[in-house]
PLY file of the C-alpha trace (Angstrom):
ply
format ascii 1.0
element vertex 477
property float x
property float y
property float z
element edge 476
property int vertex1
property int vertex2
end_header
3.71 -1.93 -16.00
6.53 -0.75 -13.76
4.15 -0.50 -10.78
3.01 -4.08 -11.40
6.63 -5.20 -11.53
7.37 -3.39 -8.28
4.43 -5.10 -6.52
5.53 -8.49 -7.84
9.13 -8.01 -6.68
7.89 -6.76 -3.30
5.95 -10.01 -2.88
9.06 -11.94 -3.95
11.16 -10.24 -1.27
8.57 -11.13 1.39
8.47 -14.73 0.14
12.23 -14.96 0.74
12.09 -13.33 4.18
8.96 -12.99 6.32
7.23 -15.89 4.52
10.39 -17.89 3.83
11.75 -21.20 5.09
14.16 -19.68 7.64
11.35 -17.75 9.32
9.20 -20.88 9.25
11.97 -22.86 10.93
12.54 -20.42 13.84
8.76 -20.02 14.24
8.36 -23.79 14.60
11.12 -23.91 17.24
9.44 -21.17 19.25
6.06 -22.86 19.03
6.94 -26.50 19.62
10.24 -27.11 21.44
9.75 -27.54 25.20
13.43 -27.11 26.08
13.46 -23.72 24.34
10.34 -22.67 26.27
12.03 -23.63 29.55
15.26 -21.89 28.52
13.62 -18.54 27.72
11.85 -18.59 31.11
15.15 -19.08 32.97
14.48 -22.70 33.91
16.96 -24.39 31.55
20.70 -24.85 31.14
22.14 -22.08 28.88
24.06 -23.41 25.88
23.21 -27.03 26.64
24.43 -29.67 24.14
21.00 -30.35 22.61
20.16 -26.66 22.21
23.59 -25.92 20.74
23.15 -28.71 18.21
19.65 -27.56 17.29
20.66 -23.90 16.82
23.69 -24.86 14.76
21.65 -27.22 12.57
19.08 -24.52 11.78
21.81 -21.99 11.02
23.72 -24.25 8.67
20.58 -25.54 6.95
19.55 -22.00 5.92
22.96 -20.25 5.61
22.37 -18.13 8.71
25.43 -16.67 10.43
23.95 -17.12 13.89
20.88 -18.28 15.82
20.14 -17.34 19.43
17.42 -17.45 22.09
16.24 -14.30 23.85
14.70 -14.80 27.28
11.57 -13.23 28.65
13.74 -10.57 30.29
15.38 -9.56 26.99
18.72 -11.26 27.73
20.29 -13.78 25.31
20.14 -17.22 26.96
21.74 -19.60 24.44
23.44 -18.86 21.15
25.44 -20.22 18.23
27.43 -18.18 15.69
29.75 -19.08 12.85
32.35 -16.56 14.10
32.82 -18.38 17.41
32.10 -15.27 19.52
29.53 -16.00 22.25
26.72 -13.54 22.97
25.03 -15.27 25.88
24.13 -12.75 28.57
23.77 -9.72 26.27
20.72 -7.53 26.90
18.74 -6.84 23.66
15.61 -5.33 25.19
16.16 -2.14 23.18
16.06 -4.02 19.86
12.76 -3.69 17.97
12.82 -7.37 16.97
12.60 -8.33 20.67
9.78 -5.85 21.29
7.81 -7.27 18.35
8.19 -10.95 19.36
6.94 -10.08 22.84
3.79 -8.91 21.02
3.64 -12.42 19.41
4.64 -11.07 15.98
7.15 -12.64 13.63
9.29 -9.94 12.07
12.34 -9.18 9.94
14.63 -6.47 11.35
17.39 -4.92 9.25
20.37 -3.26 10.91
23.99 -2.18 10.38
26.47 -3.51 12.94
28.16 -0.83 15.06
31.27 -3.00 15.45
31.56 -4.64 12.00
29.77 -2.12 9.77
28.07 -4.86 7.78
24.35 -5.04 6.99
22.36 -7.86 8.58
18.82 -9.21 8.67
17.37 -10.61 11.90
14.56 -13.16 11.52
12.70 -13.17 14.83
9.81 -15.37 15.98
8.13 -15.53 19.41
8.57 -18.37 21.88
5.04 -19.13 23.08
4.11 -20.59 26.45
1.68 -23.09 24.95
1.48 -24.99 21.67
-1.00 -22.65 20.03
-0.58 -19.21 18.44
-2.65 -17.48 21.11
-0.27 -18.40 23.96
1.69 -15.74 25.86
5.13 -14.78 24.50
7.97 -15.85 26.83
10.94 -14.95 24.60
12.15 -15.19 21.03
14.16 -17.27 18.56
16.32 -15.06 16.31
18.43 -15.94 13.26
20.92 -13.52 11.71
21.91 -13.50 8.01
23.77 -11.15 5.70
22.18 -9.25 2.80
23.49 -11.50 0.01
20.08 -13.00 -0.81
18.33 -9.60 -0.85
21.16 -8.01 -2.87
20.86 -10.86 -5.37
17.10 -10.33 -5.69
17.57 -6.60 -6.38
20.56 -6.86 -8.69
18.82 -7.22 -12.08
15.23 -6.14 -11.38
15.48 -2.72 -13.08
17.99 -0.08 -14.18
18.05 1.23 -10.60
16.52 -0.70 -7.68
16.46 0.54 -4.07
15.11 -0.81 -0.78
14.33 1.96 1.73
13.66 1.71 5.46
10.61 3.39 7.03
12.96 6.27 7.91
13.83 6.71 4.21
17.34 5.22 4.46
18.62 3.26 1.44
19.52 -0.11 2.97
20.00 -2.25 -0.18
19.93 -1.94 -3.96
21.91 -2.30 -7.15
23.58 1.10 -6.64
26.12 0.36 -3.93
27.26 3.99 -3.82
23.76 5.01 -2.67
23.65 2.70 0.36
23.07 4.88 3.44
21.60 7.80 1.48
18.38 9.42 2.70
15.37 9.84 0.43
14.96 13.48 1.49
16.77 16.03 3.63
15.78 15.39 7.28
14.90 17.91 9.93
17.30 18.08 12.90
14.70 16.28 15.02
14.28 13.47 12.49
18.05 13.03 12.11
18.43 12.89 15.89
15.74 10.18 16.04
17.55 8.12 13.36
20.82 8.43 15.26
19.19 7.46 18.57
17.71 4.35 16.96
21.23 2.89 16.38
19.75 0.77 13.58
22.19 2.00 10.95
25.43 1.67 12.86
27.81 4.60 12.49
26.42 5.82 9.15
24.98 8.99 10.68
27.08 9.32 13.82
29.45 12.07 12.65
28.89 13.12 9.04
25.80 14.75 7.63
23.76 12.25 5.59
23.90 12.22 1.80
20.62 12.78 -0.04
19.40 10.82 -3.07
19.75 12.80 -6.33
16.15 11.88 -7.31
12.80 12.15 -5.54
11.53 8.60 -5.09
7.98 9.83 -4.51
7.60 11.09 -8.10
6.55 9.11 -11.17
9.15 10.77 -13.42
12.63 12.07 -12.66
15.75 13.36 -14.40
19.07 11.87 -13.38
22.48 12.00 -15.07
20.94 13.53 -18.19
18.30 10.80 -18.63
14.58 10.50 -17.97
13.48 7.80 -15.54
10.09 6.32 -14.68
9.67 5.41 -10.98
7.38 2.96 -9.19
7.12 2.00 -5.50
5.84 -1.05 -3.63
5.48 -1.80 0.08
7.50 -4.55 1.76
5.84 -5.64 5.00
8.37 -6.96 7.53
6.33 -6.12 10.67
8.81 -3.33 11.40
7.41 -1.29 14.34
8.28 1.93 12.46
6.24 1.00 9.37
6.58 -0.70 6.00
9.76 -0.73 3.93
9.65 0.59 0.35
10.92 -1.00 -2.86
11.71 1.56 -5.59
12.21 0.66 -9.26
13.66 3.19 -11.73
13.62 2.52 -15.48
15.65 4.53 -18.00
13.06 5.83 -20.51
15.72 6.80 -23.03
16.36 3.08 -23.41
12.81 1.69 -23.28
10.70 4.66 -24.51
12.90 6.90 -26.69
11.69 10.50 -27.07
12.35 11.17 -30.72
12.51 9.25 -33.95
14.84 9.37 -36.90
12.23 9.64 -39.63
13.03 11.98 -42.49
10.98 15.07 -43.24
8.80 14.72 -46.34
6.92 11.57 -45.41
3.79 13.70 -45.07
0.63 11.67 -44.88
2.51 8.36 -45.03
4.52 9.32 -41.97
1.40 10.43 -40.08
-0.38 7.20 -40.95
2.64 5.20 -39.87
2.84 7.03 -36.55
-0.88 6.45 -35.96
-0.52 2.76 -36.73
2.48 2.43 -34.44
0.62 4.28 -31.70
-2.31 1.88 -31.97
0.01 -1.12 -31.94
1.86 0.24 -28.91
-1.43 0.82 -27.12
-2.52 -2.76 -27.81
0.86 -4.11 -26.79
0.87 -1.99 -23.62
-2.62 -3.16 -22.68
-1.65 -6.78 -23.29
1.52 -6.33 -21.21
-0.50 -4.80 -18.37
-2.93 -7.73 -18.46
-0.05 -10.22 -18.44
1.60 -8.36 -15.55
-1.67 -8.29 -13.59
-2.09 -12.05 -14.10
1.49 -12.57 -12.93
0.87 -10.56 -9.77
-2.33 -12.54 -9.09
-0.53 -15.83 -9.67
2.29 -14.78 -7.35
-0.18 -13.80 -4.63
-1.87 -17.20 -5.03
1.53 -18.86 -4.75
2.17 -16.89 -1.55
-1.13 -18.12 -0.10
-0.26 -21.74 -0.96
3.22 -21.26 0.53
1.68 -20.02 3.79
-0.62 -23.06 3.87
2.34 -25.38 3.26
4.26 -23.69 6.07
1.36 -24.32 8.47
1.19 -28.00 7.43
4.96 -28.35 7.80
4.74 -26.88 11.29
2.38 -29.68 12.29
4.66 -32.23 10.66
7.66 -30.86 12.57
5.74 -31.21 15.83
4.86 -34.85 15.20
8.39 -35.76 14.04
9.88 -34.05 17.07
7.94 -36.37 19.37
9.68 -39.48 17.95
12.06 -41.20 20.37
14.37 -43.00 17.95
15.40 -43.34 14.31
12.87 -46.10 13.54
9.97 -44.21 15.14
11.06 -41.02 13.38
11.22 -42.72 9.96
7.79 -44.30 10.50
6.30 -40.92 11.47
7.83 -39.32 8.35
6.26 -41.90 6.02
2.85 -41.51 7.65
3.07 -37.72 7.34
4.10 -38.10 3.69
1.03 -40.24 3.08
-1.27 -37.72 4.80
0.11 -34.55 3.18
1.26 -35.74 -0.25
-0.76 -38.90 -0.89
2.22 -41.27 -1.08
1.04 -44.88 -0.95
4.32 -46.70 -0.35
7.62 -45.65 1.12
10.98 -46.68 2.58
13.53 -44.90 4.76
17.11 -46.16 5.03
19.43 -44.66 7.66
23.22 -44.85 7.51
25.83 -45.15 10.22
27.99 -42.20 11.29
30.92 -43.12 9.05
30.63 -41.96 5.43
30.06 -44.59 2.76
28.76 -47.16 5.26
25.88 -49.55 4.77
22.42 -47.99 5.16
19.83 -50.04 7.02
16.06 -50.06 6.66
14.57 -47.88 9.42
10.89 -48.04 8.38
8.60 -49.01 5.53
5.07 -48.01 4.65
2.71 -50.49 2.89
5.68 -52.59 1.68
5.97 -56.32 1.15
8.31 -58.89 2.61
10.80 -58.69 -0.26
12.25 -55.31 0.70
16.02 -55.39 1.23
16.95 -54.76 4.88
20.03 -52.78 3.85
21.64 -51.10 0.83
25.02 -49.61 0.03
25.67 -46.22 -1.61
25.65 -46.75 -5.37
23.56 -49.94 -5.14
20.52 -49.64 -7.43
18.65 -46.41 -8.17
18.17 -45.57 -4.49
21.82 -46.22 -3.67
22.86 -44.06 -6.63
20.62 -41.31 -5.29
22.75 -41.37 -2.13
25.90 -41.00 -4.23
24.49 -38.20 -6.45
23.03 -36.40 -3.40
20.07 -35.00 -5.31
16.37 -35.79 -5.49
15.17 -37.84 -8.44
11.60 -38.20 -9.77
11.18 -41.32 -11.91
8.03 -41.44 -14.07
6.81 -45.00 -14.50
5.95 -46.29 -18.01
2.54 -47.90 -18.42
3.95 -51.42 -18.80
6.27 -51.25 -15.79
6.26 -54.16 -13.36
6.22 -52.07 -10.16
2.97 -52.14 -8.19
1.45 -50.47 -5.13
-0.47 -52.68 -2.70
-4.06 -51.56 -2.11
-7.29 -52.95 -0.69
-8.50 -53.75 -4.20
-5.34 -55.48 -5.33
-2.20 -54.05 -6.91
-1.99 -50.64 -8.60
0.82 -49.36 -10.78
2.43 -46.09 -9.55
2.81 -43.13 -11.92
5.98 -41.89 -10.22
8.63 -42.85 -7.69
10.48 -40.10 -5.80
13.90 -40.74 -4.24
15.80 -38.21 -2.12
18.96 -38.17 0.01
18.59 -37.19 3.67
21.21 -34.43 3.88
22.24 -32.04 6.64
25.17 -29.66 6.04
26.31 -31.84 3.11
26.44 -34.88 5.42
24.52 -37.93 4.18
22.27 -39.37 6.90
20.25 -41.76 4.73
17.84 -41.98 1.79
14.06 -42.08 1.34
11.88 -43.44 -1.46
8.11 -43.04 -1.97
5.61 -44.01 -4.69
2.66 -41.90 -5.92
-0.35 -42.45 -8.15
0.29 -39.16 -10.01
3.41 -37.44 -11.31
4.14 -34.69 -8.71
4.16 -31.04 -9.71
6.63 -28.42 -8.49
4.63 -27.66 -5.34
4.51 -31.32 -4.28
8.22 -31.87 -4.90
9.10 -28.69 -2.98
6.95 -29.78 -0.03
8.56 -33.23 -0.12
12.02 -31.62 -0.07
10.99 -29.49 2.92
9.73 -32.60 4.74
13.01 -34.43 4.05
14.89 -31.40 5.43
12.82 -31.59 8.64
13.49 -35.34 8.79
17.25 -34.68 8.46
17.22 -32.11 11.26
15.32 -34.40 13.64
17.43 -37.42 12.69
20.58 -35.48 13.57
19.04 -34.43 16.90
18.16 -38.07 17.65
21.75 -39.08 16.90
23.17 -36.30 19.07
20.88 -37.38 21.90
22.00 -40.99 21.56
25.66 -39.89 21.57
25.13 -37.56 24.52
25.95 -34.32 22.59
29.41 -32.76 22.15
29.00 -29.12 21.03
30.20 -25.93 22.71
28.59 -22.44 22.81
29.61 -19.75 20.31
27.71 -16.70 19.00
28.54 -13.12 17.98
26.91 -10.02 19.46
23.34 -9.74 18.09
0 1
1 2
2 3
3 4
4 5
5 6
6 7
7 8
8 9
9 10
10 11
11 12
12 13
13 14
14 15
15 16
16 17
17 18
18 19
19 20
20 21
21 22
22 23
23 24
24 25
25 26
26 27
27 28
28 29
29 30
30 31
31 32
32 33
33 34
34 35
35 36
36 37
37 38
38 39
39 40
40 41
41 42
42 43
43 44
44 45
45 46
46 47
47 48
48 49
49 50
50 51
51 52
52 53
53 54
54 55
55 56
56 57
57 58
58 59
59 60
60 61
61 62
62 63
63 64
64 65
65 66
66 67
67 68
68 69
69 70
70 71
71 72
72 73
73 74
74 75
75 76
76 77
77 78
78 79
79 80
80 81
81 82
82 83
83 84
84 85
85 86
86 87
87 88
88 89
89 90
90 91
91 92
92 93
93 94
94 95
95 96
96 97
97 98
98 99
99 100
100 101
101 102
102 103
103 104
104 105
105 106
106 107
107 108
108 109
109 110
110 111
111 112
112 113
113 114
114 115
115 116
116 117
117 118
118 119
119 120
120 121
121 122
122 123
123 124
124 125
125 126
126 127
127 128
128 129
129 130
130 131
131 132
132 133
133 134
134 135
135 136
136 137
137 138
138 139
139 140
140 141
141 142
142 143
143 144
144 145
145 146
146 147
147 148
148 149
149 150
150 151
151 152
152 153
153 154
154 155
155 156
156 157
157 158
158 159
159 160
160 161
161 162
162 163
163 164
164 165
165 166
166 167
167 168
168 169
169 170
170 171
171 172
172 173
173 174
174 175
175 176
176 177
177 178
178 179
179 180
180 181
181 182
182 183
183 184
184 185
185 186
186 187
187 188
188 189
189 190
190 191
191 192
192 193
193 194
194 195
195 196
196 197
197 198
198 199
199 200
200 201
201 202
202 203
203 204
204 205
205 206
206 207
207 208
208 209
209 210
210 211
211 212
212 213
213 214
214 215
215 216
216 217
217 218
218 219
219 220
220 221
221 222
222 223
223 224
224 225
225 226
226 227
227 228
228 229
229 230
230 231
231 232
232 233
233 234
234 235
235 236
236 237
237 238
238 239
239 240
240 241
241 242
242 243
243 244
244 245
245 246
246 247
247 248
248 249
249 250
250 251
251 252
252 253
253 254
254 255
255 256
256 257
257 258
258 259
259 260
260 261
261 262
262 263
263 264
264 265
265 266
266 267
267 268
268 269
269 270
270 271
271 272
272 273
273 274
274 275
275 276
276 277
277 278
278 279
279 280
280 281
281 282
282 283
283 284
284 285
285 286
286 287
287 288
288 289
289 290
290 291
291 292
292 293
293 294
294 295
295 296
296 297
297 298
298 299
299 300
300 301
301 302
302 303
303 304
304 305
305 306
306 307
307 308
308 309
309 310
310 311
311 312
312 313
313 314
314 315
315 316
316 317
317 318
318 319
319 320
320 321
321 322
322 323
323 324
324 325
325 326
326 327
327 328
328 329
329 330
330 331
331 332
332 333
333 334
334 335
335 336
336 337
337 338
338 339
339 340
340 341
341 342
342 343
343 344
344 345
345 346
346 347
347 348
348 349
349 350
350 351
351 352
352 353
353 354
354 355
355 356
356 357
357 358
358 359
359 360
360 361
361 362
362 363
363 364
364 365
365 366
366 367
367 368
368 369
369 370
370 371
371 372
372 373
373 374
374 375
375 376
376 377
377 378
378 379
379 380
380 381
381 382
382 383
383 384
384 385
385 386
386 387
387 388
388 389
389 390
390 391
391 392
392 393
393 394
394 395
395 396
396 397
397 398
398 399
399 400
400 401
401 402
402 403
403 404
404 405
405 406
406 407
407 408
408 409
409 410
410 411
411 412
412 413
413 414
414 415
415 416
416 417
417 418
418 419
419 420
420 421
421 422
422 423
423 424
424 425
425 426
426 427
427 428
428 429
429 430
430 431
431 432
432 433
433 434
434 435
435 436
436 437
437 438
438 439
439 440
440 441
441 442
442 443
443 444
444 445
445 446
446 447
447 448
448 449
449 450
450 451
451 452
452 453
453 454
454 455
455 456
456 457
457 458
458 459
459 460
460 461
461 462
462 463
463 464
464 465
465 466
466 467
467 468
468 469
469 470
470 471
471 472
472 473
473 474
474 475
475 476
């Protein structure tokens, strides 16, 4: 059961990192944006207004501390960072994340900063010369985050949870005092290789490394006077040194106590009771294993669907990026929504730059002549959606008067979905669509992702119309 849990949590970590939305976003930029392709090949303007705005928007949308472009020569070309420290011009050819993107591989690279001492994750995706995955790599798009999301995932998974690097270094877990420990005592050659890698900052520069008090390769271990069961699972981040390892440790004195408190003298009754309990535990254990196996299978299926959605969203991002104005962008969004989600009617209203202003109709899909050309925040359900700043799914009763226009007449929708177009807590507009079926969680999540892409492109269109006004700033990668 613990092994099944470890595999499931390993998949969950990959779904939040290598297969997550931030990686999907930087991968789309490297695949589709022509200005980024020119920049990484040395033919663009470093830290130009449009690139600065794009990098900042991606960073703020996914809580990244910085996003930067690495050129074909391994030098940072353009960058944005929340600290305000620029890193343009820094050579990162020695970093494994750069070496992997030049092999056309998306990867997650974990490292400890030499200067700050904090742990960071680098989400790196290749910049490709063409618009297909088989094009030559001409650089990389890299986003840097802290470990808060990973630490949160590991916090309550088991009594002790550890995430180990391919070198056996504890990089994260719910035992903060074990961060930086090695899984086993290294040879002088292995320790020298870890120090030369510079991946773990100054952890091993001077002092001898601390060693874990348990062997993570065993299935049972004693620690602090208690018995523990151990289970491992691989975490594939495309690290050039190998897979990472997730270790779960469960205190058996809490979940499987060794002795009982039965009194002597029960004789045959006690033996029969123990036998019955043993049989019940066997049945319960088998049932729990079956449930756990089904959960792992379901999670793997969810991962496959998430990968398919990411591929579809990449195509959507490409088509939205080609729009030349707010109206064309809104029209492209509604057509993509119809193709991917089956929406049969839709509206997009876009607001002015000043908060609380009137929002005007930018595009409609299969709508009639009675649609209002503008709405105010708080006006009707859609206007209230702008005020609440959260998506709303409204299921339609059977006798409702709303209809969807079709070739065979008018059809009543089963659901209407309304969502604010938000970027960094700024309201850019609202969108409303109608569907023939009540959407499930996967459909609503994909719709939210599409609205996020719409918000990013709408902000870029606005910046382009205003001429751009951002300045470069990024910390050392």
